[in-house]
C-alpha atoms as one frame of an Amber mdcrd trajectory, in Angstrom:
protein
  -1.587 -18.766  19.904   0.742 -14.956  19.682  -1.509 -13.015  22.409  -4.272
 -10.783  21.007  -6.954  -8.183  22.444  -9.378  -9.574  19.710 -12.035 -12.236
  21.018 -13.806 -14.778  17.962 -17.114 -12.261  18.514 -14.763  -8.793  17.650
 -12.951 -10.662  14.581 -16.388 -11.761  12.935 -17.695  -8.205  13.644 -14.689
  -6.836  11.806 -14.988  -8.762   9.407 -18.655  -8.207   8.665 -18.266  -4.468
   8.863 -15.320  -5.009   6.111 -17.235  -6.994   3.870 -20.571  -4.220   4.193
 -17.685  -1.738   3.236 -16.243  -3.685   0.340 -19.910  -4.297  -0.809 -20.380
  -0.512  -0.460 -17.262   0.233  -2.941 -18.925  -1.794  -5.330 -22.372  -0.383
  -5.159 -20.153   2.906  -5.811 -18.436   1.779  -9.037 -20.984  -0.483 -10.107
 -22.107   2.647 -12.716 -17.834   3.546 -14.231 -17.403   7.351 -13.834 -14.297
   9.315 -13.728 -14.273   9.947 -10.514 -14.793  14.221  -9.468 -11.984  15.308
  -6.529 -14.795  16.687  -4.371 -16.236  12.894  -4.088 -12.520  11.200  -4.137
 -11.899  14.103  -1.380 -15.327  12.944   0.526 -14.457   9.445   0.371 -10.523
   9.709   1.121 -12.087  11.639   4.470 -14.304   8.905   5.551 -11.221   5.963
   5.640  -9.212   8.464   7.282 -11.518   9.178   9.955 -12.504   5.494  10.324
  -8.666   4.679  11.538  -8.653   7.663  13.972 -12.067   6.675  15.224 -10.841
   2.848  16.135  -7.539   3.969  17.514  -9.861   5.681  19.952 -11.916   2.895
  20.962  -8.962   0.324  21.386  -7.344   3.349  23.765 -10.458   3.523  25.723
 -11.488  -0.239  25.682  -7.877  -1.734  25.870  -5.317   1.336  26.584  -2.725
   2.852  24.957  -0.516   0.380  24.501  -2.769  -1.823  21.334  -3.779   2.099
  20.481  -0.581   3.454  19.653   0.935   0.175  18.044  -2.864   0.409  16.018
  -1.751   3.971  14.870   1.905   3.284  14.324   1.520   0.404  11.640  -1.187
   2.555   9.914   0.976   5.214   9.288   3.550   2.360   7.959   1.080   0.595
   5.680  -0.480   3.912   4.739   2.874   5.071   3.662   3.260   1.598   1.738
  -0.053   1.798   0.300   1.008   4.795  -1.491   3.757   3.376  -2.838   1.285
   0.819  -4.518  -0.636   3.815  -5.744   2.764   4.572  -8.045   2.515   1.191
  -9.735  -1.345   0.809  -9.946  -0.986   4.618 -11.845   1.969   3.062 -13.975
  -0.133  -0.384 -14.474  -3.313   1.989 -15.738  -1.346   4.417 -17.809  -0.070
   1.086 -19.561  -3.170  -0.895 -20.282  -5.007   2.719 -21.449  -7.120   2.247
 -19.099 -10.026   4.638 -19.365 -10.803   7.050 -16.510 -14.396   5.835 -16.099
 -13.043   1.996 -15.132  -9.890   3.405 -13.221 -11.522   3.182  -9.460 -13.185
  -0.570 -10.881  -9.509  -1.595 -11.764  -8.299   0.039  -8.393 -11.049  -1.890
  -6.609 -10.190  -5.213  -7.482  -6.856  -4.335  -6.736  -7.623  -3.737  -2.811
  -9.673  -6.763  -2.823  -7.027  -8.965  -4.115  -4.348  -6.802  -1.763  -6.623
  -7.477   1.218  -6.815 -11.835   0.536  -3.566 -11.732   0.321  -2.174  -9.651
   3.363  -4.679 -11.830   5.267  -2.496 -15.253   3.845   0.290 -13.436   4.551
  -0.841 -12.919   8.486  -1.632 -15.811   9.242   1.761 -17.576   7.577   3.331
 -14.433   9.613   1.545 -15.745  12.714   2.368 -19.399  12.561   5.911 -18.806
  11.403   6.301 -16.143  14.795   4.862 -19.139  16.836   7.680 -21.273  15.559
  10.038 -19.202  17.775  12.073 -16.376  18.065  13.917 -16.785  15.235  11.400
 -15.451  12.963  11.994 -11.882  13.739  15.099 -12.067  12.986  14.455 -13.606
   9.719  11.409 -10.742   8.940  14.432  -8.369  10.024  16.478  -9.621   7.527
  14.250  -9.730   4.858  13.193  -5.926   5.513  16.663  -4.666   5.398  17.619
  -6.637   2.486  13.910  -5.007   0.919  15.259  -1.152   1.792  18.449  -1.748
   0.390  16.464  -2.638  -2.852  14.195   0.749  -2.460  17.112   2.765  -1.577
  19.667   1.416  -4.743  16.421   1.874  -7.063  15.307   5.173  -5.791  19.316
   6.740  -5.956  19.294   5.286 -10.092  16.018   6.729 -10.371  14.796   3.479
 -11.955  11.945   2.756  -9.657   8.903   1.809 -10.227   9.446   0.499 -13.848
   7.072  -1.431 -15.924   7.073  -3.533 -18.751   3.596  -5.078 -20.002   4.928
  -7.136 -22.554   7.510  -9.243 -20.346   5.008  -9.359 -16.984   4.941 -13.531
 -17.547   0.876 -13.259 -15.676   0.243 -11.074 -18.685   2.218 -13.060 -21.191
   0.731 -16.298 -19.965  -2.846 -14.959 -20.236  -3.047 -13.928 -23.939  -0.971
 -17.394 -25.420  -4.246 -19.226 -23.545  -7.072 -17.250 -23.664  -8.412 -14.583
 -26.539  -8.234 -10.577 -25.531 -10.846  -8.548 -27.150  -8.900  -5.571 -28.542
 -11.070  -2.923 -26.543 -12.816  -2.124 -23.466 -15.871  -3.605 -22.949 -17.238
  -1.444 -19.798 -16.740  -3.208 -16.556 -16.842  -6.483 -18.250 -13.886  -8.963
 -17.632 -15.379 -11.790 -19.822 -17.576 -11.095 -23.164 -18.596 -13.757 -25.661
 -17.066 -12.610 -28.826 -17.510 -15.301 -32.029 -18.728 -17.553 -30.545 -16.288
 -18.261 -27.651 -15.890 -16.437 -24.646 -12.814 -13.687 -24.287 -11.435 -11.639
 -21.676 -11.328  -7.763 -21.936  -8.226  -6.087 -21.009  -9.612  -5.145 -18.078
  -9.369  -8.872 -17.022  -5.460  -8.312 -18.045  -4.924  -5.752 -16.130  -6.430
  -6.700 -12.429  -4.680 -10.223 -13.119  -1.413  -7.767 -13.308  -2.681  -5.783
 -10.304  -3.046  -9.088  -8.393   0.276  -9.623  -9.193   1.657  -6.918  -7.762
  -0.034  -7.102  -4.469   1.425 -10.078  -4.045   5.129  -8.112  -4.236   3.521
  -5.820  -1.717   2.125  -8.154   0.786   5.947  -9.823   0.985   7.029  -6.393
   2.758   4.264  -4.776   3.918   3.012  -7.500   6.465   6.654  -8.834   8.002
   7.054  -4.458   8.436   3.808  -4.286  10.356   5.013  -7.595  12.684   7.539
  -5.333  13.528   5.134  -2.984  15.008   2.663  -5.544  17.032   2.833  -8.974
  17.299  -1.461  -9.137  17.797  -2.414 -10.566  14.325  -5.974  -8.428  14.703
  -3.812  -5.276  14.606  -1.859  -6.461  12.198  -4.950  -7.185  10.082  -6.904
  -3.866  11.442  -3.808  -1.843  10.032  -3.506  -3.511   6.846  -6.915  -3.038
   6.355  -7.812   0.743   7.138  -4.379   1.541   5.120  -6.435  -0.611   1.847
  -9.489   0.736   2.224  -8.930   4.150   1.349  -6.580   3.295  -1.623  -9.490
   4.145  -4.140 -10.348   7.397  -3.297  -6.576   8.585  -2.542  -5.429   7.428
  -6.059  -8.110   9.984  -7.255  -7.147  12.463  -5.152  -3.336  12.173  -5.472
  -3.044  11.285  -8.932  -2.015  14.630 -10.389   0.619  15.105  -7.580   2.223
  11.243  -6.834   4.699  11.980  -9.097   5.841  15.184  -7.428   6.835  12.842
  -3.809   9.999  12.053  -5.520  11.499  11.134  -2.590   9.256   9.106  -0.927
  10.776   5.858  -2.173  13.794   7.131   0.066  12.061   7.684   2.872  10.603
   4.120   2.363  13.500   2.804   2.643  14.090   4.367   5.651  11.309   3.204
   7.160  11.978  -0.398   6.132  15.298  -0.757   7.633  14.518   1.318  10.715
  11.812  -1.855  11.325  14.652  -4.110   9.988  16.389  -2.991  13.224  13.524
  -3.179  15.541  13.306  -6.779  14.632  16.815  -7.411  14.666  16.882  -5.875
  18.564  13.587  -7.100  19.399  14.961 -11.039  19.316  18.324  -9.945  20.514
  16.506  -8.814  23.355  14.814 -12.118  24.021  18.489 -13.902  24.237  20.424
 -11.067  25.591  18.143  -8.885  28.152  21.083  -6.119  28.117  20.274  -5.642
  24.414  18.110  -2.283  24.058  14.221  -2.454  22.097  12.829   0.329  20.259
   9.810   1.826  22.388   6.183   1.724  19.919   5.609   5.455  20.591   9.408
   6.387  19.431   9.012   4.672  16.334   5.826   6.450  15.752   7.350   9.534
  16.074  10.710   8.512  13.900   8.411   7.369  10.688   6.325  10.424  11.296
   9.322  12.902  11.080  10.637  10.581   8.424   7.370  10.761   6.197   7.239
  14.618   6.745  10.976  15.147   5.794  10.826  13.429   2.649   7.433  14.965
   1.907   9.191  18.587   2.787  12.407  17.831   0.565  10.315  16.989  -2.331
   8.675  19.996  -2.185  11.526  22.297  -1.932  13.218  19.928  -4.948  10.175
  20.417  -7.083  10.440  23.898  -6.281  14.334  24.163  -6.965  13.969  22.671
 -10.375  10.529  24.745 -11.446  12.354  28.072 -10.602  15.926  26.854 -12.691
  13.468  26.072 -16.030  11.715  30.121 -15.505  14.930  31.585 -14.865  15.973
  30.887 -18.921  12.647  32.194 -19.703  13.192  35.693 -17.828  16.807  35.648
 -19.797  15.442  35.059 -23.144  12.614  37.754 -22.436  14.763  39.951 -20.944
  17.118  40.138 -24.030  13.934  40.528 -26.653
């Protein structure tokens, strides 16, 4: 088995706490409503405070290394989860999901993502147990993903979704009747004497399908930070749990993070190289490895840089738009 700080009791406690948080989220979203900014900010602060405190507990009980690995993995997963929000935002818009139902769709997406991440984490641990070649495999996969993300960012055609071309949606519409309108938070209703799916069920399935794609990228990425399956699980859980609230905080500014994909491509490539170096170090001891603390610094610097460049680019474009108006106003 891969080395881990977690005992069976710690695993059990963590899963119980996670289920309790999910149950609380389902209670909150039981009555559909458009989430006000104050509520979204409150939940976002809560879900950012949880991993901060958890990391301090790790530091106190297990030492600095697991804590730094957790914080680094959390930053990686959180940055990738923001990319999830872009796709969720497009899906909600494409399916014309009412604002009051958006948080329920996001919660279903988070639950699906958690289940899929659990499966991929277990599979990743099994692969890593098979030999160090797995690090080379994960590294190559991340490098290929980084190239694709960077190419899409340069072309400007990232995050394009064609609902009618999604196989899962076409398959559901082919075999199941779908109502023409939403029926509250219901996924299945009885119509004309037979069961029919609501559009909410279709969009939830579409979200689940995108969860699979993101799980393929995110789990190898965090294994590039730590080999501890428990820490991999914890970083994914903490990063995903706050997505519902974070969406409502960032929904008006998500599209303004225009350079985020450049940063994600750089981060994925960096972790891919780190994994390849780790594999090579196991064969040739002279090959250097990248320290976890250095990884945390590089990832944080990359995210700060792309955020700043996005702000500068947005201001430049806004200024370019206002200048012709000022010239026209001067002429009149």
